[in-house]
MMTF fields as JSON, N, C-alpha, C and O atoms, coordinates in Angstrom:
{
  "mmtfVersion": "1.0.0",
  "mmtfProducer": "UNKNOWN",
  "numBonds": 363,
  "numAtoms": 364,
  "numGroups": 91,
  "numChains": 1,
  "numModels": 1,
  "chainsPerModel": [1],
  "groupsPerChain": [91],
  "chainIdList": ["A"],
  "bondAtomList": [4, 2, 8, 6, 12, 10, 16, 14, 20, 18, 24, 22, 28, 26, 32, 30, 36, 34, 40, 38, 44, 42, 48, 46, 52, 50, 56, 54, 60, 58, 64, 62, 68, 66, 72, 70, 76, 74, 80, 78, 84, 82, 88, 86, 92, 90, 96, 94, 100, 98, 104, 102, 108, 106, 112, 110, 116, 114, 120, 118, 124, 122, 128, 126, 132, 130, 136, 134, 140, 138, 144, 142, 148, 146, 152, 150, 156, 154, 160, 158, 164, 162, 168, 166, 172, 170, 176, 174, 180, 178, 184, 182, 188, 186, 192, 190, 196, 194, 200, 198, 204, 202, 208, 206, 212, 210, 216, 214, 220, 218, 224, 222, 228, 226, 232, 230, 236, 234, 240, 238, 244, 242, 248, 246, 252, 250, 256, 254, 260, 258, 264, 262, 268, 266, 272, 270, 276, 274, 280, 278, 284, 282, 288, 286, 292, 290, 296, 294, 300, 298, 304, 302, 308, 306, 312, 310, 316, 314, 320, 318, 324, 322, 328, 326, 332, 330, 336, 334, 340, 338, 344, 342, 348, 346, 352, 350, 356, 354, 360, 358],
  "bondOrderList": [1, 1, 1, 1, 1, 1, 1, 1, 1, 1, 1, 1, 1, 1, 1, 1, 1, 1, 1, 1, 1, 1, 1, 1, 1, 1, 1, 1, 1, 1, 1, 1, 1, 1, 1, 1, 1, 1, 1, 1, 1, 1, 1, 1, 1, 1, 1, 1, 1, 1, 1, 1, 1, 1, 1, 1, 1, 1, 1, 1, 1, 1, 1, 1, 1, 1, 1, 1, 1, 1, 1, 1, 1, 1, 1, 1, 1, 1, 1, 1, 1, 1, 1, 1, 1, 1, 1, 1, 1, 1],
  "groupList": [{"groupName": "MET", "atomNameList": ["N", "CA", "C", "O"], "elementList": ["N", "C", "C", "O"], "formalChargeList": [0, 0, 0, 0], "bondAtomList": [1, 0, 2, 1, 3, 2], "bondOrderList": [1, 1, 2], "singleLetterCode": "M", "chemCompType": "L-PEPTIDE LINKING"}, {"groupName": "LYS", "atomNameList": ["N", "CA", "C", "O"], "elementList": ["N", "C", "C", "O"], "formalChargeList": [0, 0, 0, 0], "bondAtomList": [1, 0, 2, 1, 3, 2], "bondOrderList": [1, 1, 2], "singleLetterCode": "K", "chemCompType": "L-PEPTIDE LINKING"}, {"groupName": "TYR", "atomNameList": ["N", "CA", "C", "O"], "elementList": ["N", "C", "C", "O"], "formalChargeList": [0, 0, 0, 0], "bondAtomList": [1, 0, 2, 1, 3, 2], "bondOrderList": [1, 1, 2], "singleLetterCode": "Y", "chemCompType": "L-PEPTIDE LINKING"}, {"groupName": "THR", "atomNameList": ["N", "CA", "C", "O"], "elementList": ["N", "C", "C", "O"], "formalChargeList": [0, 0, 0, 0], "bondAtomList": [1, 0, 2, 1, 3, 2], "bondOrderList": [1, 1, 2], "singleLetterCode": "T", "chemCompType": "L-PEPTIDE LINKING"}, {"groupName": "GLU", "atomNameList": ["N", "CA", "C", "O"], "elementList": ["N", "C", "C", "O"], "formalChargeList": [0, 0, 0, 0], "bondAtomList": [1, 0, 2, 1, 3, 2], "bondOrderList": [1, 1, 2], "singleLetterCode": "E", "chemCompType": "L-PEPTIDE LINKING"}, {"groupName": "LEU", "atomNameList": ["N", "CA", "C", "O"], "elementList": ["N", "C", "C", "O"], "formalChargeList": [0, 0, 0, 0], "bondAtomList": [1, 0, 2, 1, 3, 2], "bondOrderList": [1, 1, 2], "singleLetterCode": "L", "chemCompType": "L-PEPTIDE LINKING"}, {"groupName": "ALA", "atomNameList": ["N", "CA", "C", "O"], "elementList": ["N", "C", "C", "O"], "formalChargeList": [0, 0, 0, 0], "bondAtomList": [1, 0, 2, 1, 3, 2], "bondOrderList": [1, 1, 2], "singleLetterCode": "A", "chemCompType": "L-PEPTIDE LINKING"}, {"groupName": "ASN", "atomNameList": ["N", "CA", "C", "O"], "elementList": ["N", "C", "C", "O"], "formalChargeList": [0, 0, 0, 0], "bondAtomList": [1, 0, 2, 1, 3, 2], "bondOrderList": [1, 1, 2], "singleLetterCode": "N", "chemCompType": "L-PEPTIDE LINKING"}, {"groupName": "GLN", "atomNameList": ["N", "CA", "C", "O"], "elementList": ["N", "C", "C", "O"], "formalChargeList": [0, 0, 0, 0], "bondAtomList": [1, 0, 2, 1, 3, 2], "bondOrderList": [1, 1, 2], "singleLetterCode": "Q", "chemCompType": "L-PEPTIDE LINKING"}, {"groupName": "GLY", "atomNameList": ["N", "CA", "C", "O"], "elementList": ["N", "C", "C", "O"], "formalChargeList": [0, 0, 0, 0], "bondAtomList": [1, 0, 2, 1, 3, 2], "bondOrderList": [1, 1, 2], "singleLetterCode": "G", "chemCompType": "PEPTIDE LINKING"}, {"groupName": "ILE", "atomNameList": ["N", "CA", "C", "O"], "elementList": ["N", "C", "C", "O"], "formalChargeList": [0, 0, 0, 0], "bondAtomList": [1, 0, 2, 1, 3, 2], "bondOrderList": [1, 1, 2], "singleLetterCode": "I", "chemCompType": "L-PEPTIDE LINKING"}, {"groupName": "ARG", "atomNameList": ["N", "CA", "C", "O"], "elementList": ["N", "C", "C", "O"], "formalChargeList": [0, 0, 0, 0], "bondAtomList": [1, 0, 2, 1, 3, 2], "bondOrderList": [1, 1, 2], "singleLetterCode": "R", "chemCompType": "L-PEPTIDE LINKING"}, {"groupName": "PRO", "atomNameList": ["N", "CA", "C", "O"], "elementList": ["N", "C", "C", "O"], "formalChargeList": [0, 0, 0, 0], "bondAtomList": [1, 0, 2, 1, 3, 2], "bondOrderList": [1, 1, 2], "singleLetterCode": "P", "chemCompType": "L-PEPTIDE LINKING"}, {"groupName": "VAL", "atomNameList": ["N", "CA", "C", "O"], "elementList": ["N", "C", "C", "O"], "formalChargeList": [0, 0, 0, 0], "bondAtomList": [1, 0, 2, 1, 3, 2], "bondOrderList": [1, 1, 2], "singleLetterCode": "V", "chemCompType": "L-PEPTIDE LINKING"}, {"groupName": "ASP", "atomNameList": ["N", "CA", "C", "O"], "elementList": ["N", "C", "C", "O"], "formalChargeList": [0, 0, 0, 0], "bondAtomList": [1, 0, 2, 1, 3, 2], "bondOrderList": [1, 1, 2], "singleLetterCode": "D", "chemCompType": "L-PEPTIDE LINKING"}, {"groupName": "SER", "atomNameList": ["N", "CA", "C", "O"], "elementList": ["N", "C", "C", "O"], "formalChargeList": [0, 0, 0, 0], "bondAtomList": [1, 0, 2, 1, 3, 2], "bondOrderList": [1, 1, 2], "singleLetterCode": "S", "chemCompType": "L-PEPTIDE LINKING"}, {"groupName": "TRP", "atomNameList": ["N", "CA", "C", "O"], "elementList": ["N", "C", "C", "O"], "formalChargeList": [0, 0, 0, 0], "bondAtomList": [1, 0, 2, 1, 3, 2], "bondOrderList": [1, 1, 2], "singleLetterCode": "W", "chemCompType": "L-PEPTIDE LINKING"}, {"groupName": "PHE", "atomNameList": ["N", "CA", "C", "O"], "elementList": ["N", "C", "C", "O"], "formalChargeList": [0, 0, 0, 0], "bondAtomList": [1, 0, 2, 1, 3, 2], "bondOrderList": [1, 1, 2], "singleLetterCode": "F", "chemCompType": "L-PEPTIDE LINKING"}],
  "groupTypeList": [0, 1, 2, 3, 4, 5, 6, 0, 5, 5, 1, 7, 6, 6, 4, 8, 9, 3, 6, 7, 6, 10, 1, 4, 4, 11, 12, 13, 12, 14, 11, 5, 3, 1, 6, 4, 6, 2, 11, 5, 2, 9, 11, 15, 7, 13, 14, 11, 16, 5, 11, 4, 9, 5, 10, 15, 1, 8, 12, 3, 3, 14, 3, 15, 8, 10, 17, 5, 14, 11, 15, 4, 5, 4, 6, 13, 6, 6, 15, 15, 7, 11, 10, 3, 2, 5, 12, 13, 6, 14, 11],
  "groupIdList": [1, 2, 3, 4, 5, 6, 7, 8, 9, 10, 11, 12, 13, 14, 15, 16, 17, 18, 19, 20, 21, 22, 23, 24, 25, 26, 27, 28, 29, 30, 31, 32, 33, 34, 35, 36, 37, 38, 39, 40, 41, 42, 43, 44, 45, 46, 47, 48, 49, 50, 51, 52, 53, 54, 55, 56, 57, 58, 59, 60, 61, 62, 63, 64, 65, 66, 67, 68, 69, 70, 71, 72, 73, 74, 75, 76, 77, 78, 79, 80, 81, 82, 83, 84, 85, 86, 87, 88, 89, 90, 91],
  "secStructList": [7, 7, 2, 2, 2, 2, 2, 2, 2, 2, 2, 2, 2, 2, 2, 2, 2, 2, 2, 2, 2, 2, 2, 2, 2, 1, 7, 7, 7, 1, 3, 3, 3, 2, 2, 2, 2, 2, 2, 2, 2, 7, 2, 2, 2, 2, 2, 2, 2, 2, 2, 2, 6, 1, 1, 7, 3, 3, 7, 7, 1, 7, 6, 6, 7, 7, 3, 3, 3, 2, 2, 2, 2, 2, 2, 2, 2, 2, 2, 2, 6, 4, 4, 4, 4, 1, 7, 4, 4, 4, 7],
  "xCoordList": [-7.811, -7.614, -8.985, -9.846, -9.153, -10.421, -10.496, -9.488, -11.722, -11.975, -11.272, -10.695, -11.315, -10.71, -9.197, -8.584, -8.582, -7.131, -6.739, -5.773, -7.497, -7.23, -7.413, -6.625, -8.448, -8.695, -7.538, -7.116, -7.027, -5.896, -4.636, -3.898, -4.388, -3.224, -3.305, -2.316, -4.467, -4.644, -4.509, -3.917, -5.052, -4.954, -3.493, -3.039, -2.763, -1.357, -0.531, 0.355, -0.813, -0.093, -0.361, 0.556, -1.604, -1.947, -1.249, -0.762, -1.2, -0.536, 0.96, 1.543, 1.588, 3.021, 3.311, 4.273, 2.487, 2.672, 2.524, 3.288, 1.55, 1.341, 2.532, 3.014, 3.004, 4.149, 5.391, 6.134, 5.617, 6.773, 6.668, 7.662, 5.478, 5.292, 5.524, 6.129, 5.051, 5.243, 6.716, 7.213, 7.418, 8.847, 9.637, 10.595, 9.243, 9.947, 9.683, 10.571, 8.486, 8.124, 8.753, 9.325, 8.637, 9.195, 9.606, 8.954, 10.677, 11.115, 10.1, 9.523, 9.911, 8.989, 9.816, 10.778, 9.453, 10.237, 10.132, 9.1, 11.216, 11.228, 10.419, 9.907, 10.312, 9.566, 8.433, 8.557, 7.328, 6.167, 5.88, 6.115, 5.374, 4.905, 3.605, 2.973, 3.233, 1.999, 0.797, -0.134, 0.815, -0.279, -0.382, -1.484, 0.764, 0.754, 0.225, -0.53, 0.626, 0.137, -1.371, -2.07, -1.867, -3.316, -4.035, -5.054, -3.51, -4.145, -4.131, -5.104, -3.044, -2.921, -3.664, -4.282, -3.606, -4.114, -5.307, -5.903, -5.666, -6.79, -6.335, -5.504, -6.883, -6.492, -6.715, -5.83, -7.878, -8.183, -7.255, -6.836, -6.933, -6.019, -4.63, -4.057, -4.081, -2.734, -2.673, -1.737, -3.66, -3.675, -3.773, -3.117, -4.591, -4.734, -3.43, -3.02, -2.781, -1.528, -0.445, 0.356, -0.416, 0.551, 0.247, 1.147, -1.029, -1.445, -1.124, -0.709, -1.319, -1.076, 0.395, 0.769, 1.232, 2.657, 3.012, 4.106, 2.118, 2.388, 3.334, 4.064, 3.317, 4.255, 4.88, 4.328, 6.037, 6.718, 7.059, 7.22, 7.165, 7.548, 9.056, 9.799, 9.503, 10.926, 11.472, 10.861, 12.595, 13.171, 13.646, 14.235, 13.378, 13.808, 14.336, 14.043, 15.109, 15.606, 14.558, 14.539, 13.682, 12.601, 11.395, 10.852, 10.974, 9.886, 8.505, 7.515, 8.415, 7.1, 6.505, 5.291, 7.338, 6.84, 7.155, 8.192, 6.221, 6.409, 6.52, 5.666, 7.569, 7.757, 7.49, 7.767, 6.942, 6.647, 7.327, 7.431, 7.788, 8.467, 7.443, 6.484, 7.656, 6.714, 6.597, 5.494, 7.696, 7.641, 6.833, 6.125, 6.93, 6.117, 4.638, 3.806, 4.318, 2.923, 2.345, 1.225, 3.112, 2.628, 2.439, 1.469, 3.36, 3.258, 2.039, 1.308, 1.821, 0.677, -0.632, -1.601, -0.654, -1.873, -2.23, -3.403, -1.234, -1.5, -1.952, -2.791, -1.408, -1.746, -3.01, -3.734, -3.294, -4.425, -5.76, -6.808, -5.755, -7.003, -7.423, -8.377, -6.756, -7.048, -8.478, -9.111, -8.995, -10.333, -11.405, -12.47, -11.14, -12.151, -12.339, -13.325, -11.413, -11.536, -12.359, -12.704, -12.673, -13.476, -14.948, -15.328, -15.77, -17.221, -17.606, -16.927, -18.675, -19.115, -19.315, -18.974, -19.855, -20.108, -18.827, -18.846, -17.705, -16.439, -15.585, -14.579, -15.957, -15.141, -15.197, -14.563],
  "yCoordList": [-22.864, -21.586, -21.026, -21.734, -19.764, -19.106, -18.798, -18.704, -18.649, -18.336, -17.045, -16.978, -16.017, -14.725, -14.834, -14.189, -15.649, -15.835, -16.533, -16.147, -17.557, -18.269, -17.35, -17.387, -16.533, -15.593, -14.611, -14.301, -14.122, -13.177, -13.864, -13.274, -15.105, -15.836, -16.056, -15.876, -16.44, -16.652, -15.35, -15.33, -14.275, -12.968, -12.53, -12.078, -12.668, -12.27, -13.133, -12.624, -14.433, -15.326, -14.947, -14.947, -14.627, -14.225, -12.922, -12.781, -11.976, -10.697, -10.904, -10.307, -11.742, -12.004, -12.709, -12.372, -13.679, -14.382, -13.46, -13.549, -12.58, -11.612, -10.673, -10.4, -10.181, -9.262, -9.946, -9.336, -11.198, -11.928, -12.126, -11.981, -12.454, -12.642, -11.342, -11.352, -10.24, -8.943, -8.571, -8.062, -8.821, -8.497, -9.303, -8.795, -10.55, -11.371, -10.89, -10.955, -10.413, -9.963, -8.615, -8.445, -7.685, -6.35, -5.748, -5.975, -4.991, -4.383, -3.35, -2.585, -3.358, -2.413, -1.237, -1.44, -0.019, 1.142, 1.334, 1.041, 1.832, 2.094, 3.329, 3.454, 4.246, 5.48, 5.589, 5.186, 6.143, 6.39, 7.88, 8.577, 8.365, 9.74, 9.773, 8.745, 10.959, 11.11, 10.646, 10.049, 10.92, 10.499, 8.976, 8.429, 8.288, 6.826, 6.272, 5.299, 6.898, 6.466, 6.666, 5.83, 7.761, 8.001, 6.872, 6.369, 6.478, 5.414, 4.075, 3.323, 3.778, 2.483, 2.402, 1.383, 3.474, 3.419, 4.323, 4.252, 5.166, 6.071, 7.433, 7.537, 8.457, 9.829, 10.177, 10.743, 9.849, 10.218, 9.499, 10.082, 8.235, 7.503, 8.12, 8.353, 8.387, 8.943, 10.315, 10.603, 11.156, 12.484, 12.387, 13.144, 11.455, 11.291, 10.774, 11.243, 9.824, 9.281, 10.349, 10.388, 11.22, 12.323, 13.308, 13.75, 13.637, 14.587, 14.056, 14.815, 12.751, 12.149, 11.811, 11.391, 11.99, 11.722, 10.243, 9.853, 9.419, 7.988, 7.673, 6.683, 8.516, 8.411, 9.784, 10.797, 9.809, 11.084, 11.276, 10.316, 12.538, 12.889, 12.728, 13.036, 12.242, 12.063, 13.333, 13.869, 13.808, 15.025, 14.79, 13.755, 15.766, 15.705, 17.065, 18.079, 17.073, 18.347, 19.013, 20.237, 18.205, 18.722, 19.01, 18.091, 20.256, 20.637, 20.337, 20.464, 19.938, 19.714, 18.36, 18.178, 17.409, 16.09, 15.788, 16.181, 15.075, 14.616, 13.101, 12.429, 12.564, 11.124, 10.594, 11.26, 9.37, 8.704, 7.344, 6.697, 6.916, 5.629, 4.495, 4.457, 3.584, 2.489, 1.586, 1.151, 1.3, 0.411, 1.039, 0.331, 2.356, 3.044, 2.937, 2.642, 3.178, 3.101, 1.701, 1.556, 0.683, -0.684, -1.052, -1.724, -0.616, -0.927, -0.261, -0.89, 1.001, 1.723, 1.154, 0.987, 0.86, 0.306, -1.039, -1.32, -1.862, -3.187, -3.095, -3.881, -2.148, -2.067, -1.273, -1.59, -0.256, 0.61, 0.08, 0.562, -0.88, -1.351, -2.728, -3.299, -3.257, -4.619, -4.766, -5.789, -3.796, -3.929, -4.035, -4.603, -3.501, -3.538, -4.937, -5.188, -5.851, -7.205, -8.1, -9.219, -7.628, -8.423, -8.141, -7.004, -9.135, -8.882, -7.951, -7.913, -7.216, -6.242, -6.904, -6.315, -8.099, -8.793, -9.11, -9.202, -9.281, -9.639, -8.45, -8.621, -7.25, -6.062, -5.674, -4.697],
  "zCoordList": [14.482, 13.831, 13.447, 12.922, 13.72, 13.4, 11.903, 11.203, 11.458, 10.056, 9.64, 8.555, 10.496, 10.14, 10.041, 9.19, 10.908, 10.835, 9.534, 8.877, 9.175, 7.933, 6.729, 5.784, 6.769, 5.671, 5.534, 4.42, 6.654, 6.608, 6.074, 5.285, 6.497, 6.009, 4.498, 3.787, 4.019, 2.585, 1.799, 0.72, 2.338, 1.684, 1.593, 0.542, 2.695, 2.699, 1.749, 1.064, 1.704, 0.8, -0.655, -1.476, -0.973, -2.337, -2.715, -3.837, -1.788, -2.069, -2.278, -3.183, -1.456, -1.616, -2.932, -3.622, -3.277, -4.539, -5.729, -6.69, -5.668, -6.741, -6.852, -7.951, -5.712, -5.71, -6.283, -7.052, -5.917, -6.447, -7.949, -8.661, -8.446, -9.879, -10.645, -11.716, -10.107, -10.76, -10.781, -11.786, -9.685, -9.629, -10.653, -11.236, -10.877, -11.854, -13.277, -14.127, -13.539, -14.883, -15.237, -16.314, -14.335, -14.575, -13.243, -12.224, -13.25, -11.988, -11.484, -12.256, -10.2, -9.577, -9.054, -8.313, -9.431, -8.977, -7.469, -6.864, -6.87, -5.433, -5.076, -3.964, -6.041, -5.797, -6.799, -7.956, -6.329, -7.185, -7.204, -6.217, -8.321, -8.32, -7.526, -7.285, -7.136, -6.366, -7.19, -6.65, -8.488, -9.368, -9.431, -9.415, -9.502, -9.517, -8.197, -8.18, -7.094, -5.782, -5.672, -5.1, -6.214, -6.225, -6.965, -6.493, -8.116, -8.904, -8.167, -8.231, -7.476, -6.811, -5.48, -5.173, -4.691, -3.318, -3.05, -1.975, -4.002, -3.824, -3.328, -2.425, -3.921, -3.612, -2.146, -1.503, -1.616, -0.227, 0.754, 1.754, 0.47, 1.354, 1.353, 2.417, 0.169, 0.074, 0.739, 1.484, 0.475, 1.094, 2.621, 3.336, 3.116, 4.571, 5.179, 6.241, 4.53, 5.046, 5.084, 6.017, 4.07, 4.073, 5.206, 5.92, 5.353, 6.389, 7.792, 8.667, 7.997, 9.309, 9.538, 10.632, 8.518, 8.661, 8.585, 8.994, 8.073, 7.969, 6.811, 6.851, 5.782, 4.67, 4.475, 4.905, 3.823, 3.626, 2.158, 1.404, 1.776, 0.413, 0.294, 1.226, -0.861, -1.129, -1.773, -2.697, -1.305, -1.878, -3.318, -3.629, -4.183, -5.577, -5.989, -5.357, -7.046, -7.571, -8.447, -8.58, -9.047, -9.887, -8.995, -8.382, -8.913, -8.005, -8.561, -7.841, -9.834, -10.415, -10.034, -10.119, -9.616, -9.246, -7.788, -7.253, -7.164, -5.795, -5.843, -6.421, -5.238, -5.206, -3.807, -2.81, -3.75, -2.494, -2.501, -3.543, -1.335, -1.19, -1.271, -0.5, -2.202, -2.426, -1.191, -0.86, -0.513, 0.654, 1.789, 2.505, 1.962, 2.972, 2.619, 3.477, 1.354, 0.91, 1.132, 1.621, 0.771, 0.929, 2.391, 2.741, 3.248, 4.673, 5.299, 6.064, 4.978, 5.537, 4.988, 5.728, 3.7, 3.098, 3.718, 3.963, 3.971, 4.552, 5.999, 6.437, 6.74, 8.162, 8.438, 9.382, 7.649, 7.973, 7.465, 7.897, 6.578, 5.993, 6.485, 5.959, 7.448, 7.898, 8.405, 8.143, 9.108, 9.681, 8.606, 8.848, 7.434, 6.38, 5.805, 5.112, 6.08, 5.56, 6.471, 6.091, 7.652, 8.585, 8.393, 8.113, 8.536, 8.507, 9.66, 10.687, 9.489, 10.486, 11.846, 12.872, 11.871, 13.137, 13.884, 15.111, 13.178, 13.812, 14.205, 14.894, 13.788, 14.089, 15.514, 15.913]
}
């Protein structure tokens, strides 16, 4: 097994363990406001993902808030940032 594969496996295991611990402590909402998504994933990332159609806005009756699906955000964040975890020489 290569070093990068092991690093990815350990990173994914740590993220899953963290997510499980958080879920046990307090329920995680299925939807996030746009402001919450900005805080968690970064404003430029969320705006780019919306622009590229990778995530979608959830319809609401209240027009003042925009909600985003947490599972979509997590999936896009995990898949689009993988290259940044590799050293420059390995990219």
